[in-house]
C-alpha positions as CSV (number, residue, x, y, z in Angstrom):
1,M,46.5,-40.3,-19.7
2,K,49.6,-39.0,-17.8
3,L,47.4,-36.1,-16.7
4,F,44.8,-38.4,-14.8
5,K,47.5,-40.0,-12.9
6,H,48.7,-36.7,-11.1
7,I,45.2,-36.2,-9.9
8,P,44.7,-37.7,-6.2
9,A,42.3,-40.3,-6.0
10,W,39.7,-38.2,-3.6
11,L,39.1,-35.9,-6.5
12,K,38.2,-39.0,-9.1
13,N,35.6,-40.1,-6.5
14,K,32.3,-40.0,-7.9
15,Y,30.8,-39.5,-4.5
16,F,32.8,-36.7,-3.7
17,L,32.3,-34.8,-7.3
18,S,28.8,-35.1,-6.7
19,G,28.7,-33.7,-3.3
20,I,30.8,-30.9,-4.4
21,G,28.2,-30.4,-7.4
22,F,25.4,-30.5,-5.1
23,I,26.8,-27.9,-2.2
24,V,27.7,-25.6,-5.4
25,W,23.9,-25.7,-6.8
26,M,22.3,-25.5,-3.3
27,L,24.9,-22.3,-2.9
28,F,24.6,-20.6,-6.1
29,F,21.9,-21.7,-8.4
30,E,19.1,-22.5,-6.6
31,P,16.0,-20.3,-6.0
32,R,16.4,-20.4,-2.2
33,D,20.2,-20.1,-1.8
34,I,22.4,-19.2,1.1
35,F,22.1,-15.4,-0.4
36,S,18.7,-14.8,-0.5
37,Q,18.2,-16.4,2.7
38,I,20.4,-14.0,4.4
39,E,18.5,-11.4,2.5
40,R,15.1,-12.7,4.2
41,T,16.3,-13.0,7.4
42,K,17.6,-9.2,7.5
43,E,14.0,-8.5,5.9
44,L,12.1,-10.5,8.6
45,K,14.5,-8.5,11.6
46,N,13.4,-5.0,9.7
47,L,9.6,-6.0,9.7
48,E,9.6,-7.0,13.2
49,T,11.0,-4.0,14.6
50,S,9.0,-1.7,12.6
51,K,5.9,-4.2,13.9
52,Q,7.0,-3.6,17.3
53,Y,7.1,0.3,16.7
54,Y,3.4,0.3,15.2
55,E,2.1,-1.8,17.9
56,Q,3.7,0.6,20.7
57,Q,2.1,3.5,18.7
58,I,-1.3,1.9,18.3
59,F,-1.0,1.5,22.5
60,S,-0.2,5.0,22.7
61,E,-3.0,6.3,20.3
62,K,-5.4,4.2,22.2
63,H,-4.3,5.8,25.5
64,D,-4.8,9.2,23.8
65,I,-8.2,8.4,22.7
66,E,-9.0,7.0,26.0
67,Q,-7.5,10.1,27.5
68,L,-9.8,12.2,24.9
69,K,-13.3,10.4,26.0
70,T,-13.0,10.8,29.3
71,N,-11.3,14.2,30.2
72,P,-12.6,17.2,29.0
73,A,-9.7,19.5,30.0
74,I,-7.6,17.2,28.0
75,L,-9.8,17.3,25.0
76,E,-9.9,21.1,25.0
77,K,-6.1,21.2,25.6
78,Y,-6.0,19.0,22.1
79,A,-8.6,21.0,20.3
80,R,-6.3,24.3,20.9
81,E,-3.0,22.7,20.2
82,K,-3.8,20.5,17.3
83,Y,-6.7,22.5,15.6
84,L,-5.8,26.1,17.1
85,M,-9.4,26.6,18.5
86,K,-10.3,29.5,20.5
87,K,-12.8,30.6,22.8
88,E,-15.1,34.0,22.0
89,N,-13.8,36.9,22.7
90,E,-10.3,35.4,22.9
91,D,-7.5,36.5,20.7
92,L,-4.8,33.7,19.5
93,F,-1.6,34.1,18.9
94,I,0.6,31.9,16.9
95,F,4.4,31.8,17.3
96,Q,6.8,29.8,14.8
97,D,10.4,29.0,15.4
98,K,13.0,29.6,12.7
99,K,14.5,26.5,13.0
100,T,11.2,24.6,12.3
101,E,10.4,26.7,9.2
102,E,13.9,25.8,7.8
103,V,13.2,22.0,8.3
104,K,9.9,22.4,6.4
105,K,11.4,24.1,3.7
């Protein structure tokens, strides 16, 4: 019993021990512990930034579609650049950079 005499009274308090047990349980053993909450917060921030990026892409694509519907010159330019279309009696020459070929490999 000499061993218990050297322990301070506040360490023998059942409320203190229960509180420490509760804190340890909440920090490490609970399914919604502090570490998983931090991880989920980081994931939420990443998802919000990707959402913002995709909303911006949608806006620009809608703008491009509207331009293609209303302006025939832009439609022709888009068809020539993207799909390599050409007019009759017209020759088409395609130049590729060496840098872009290396990136594709």
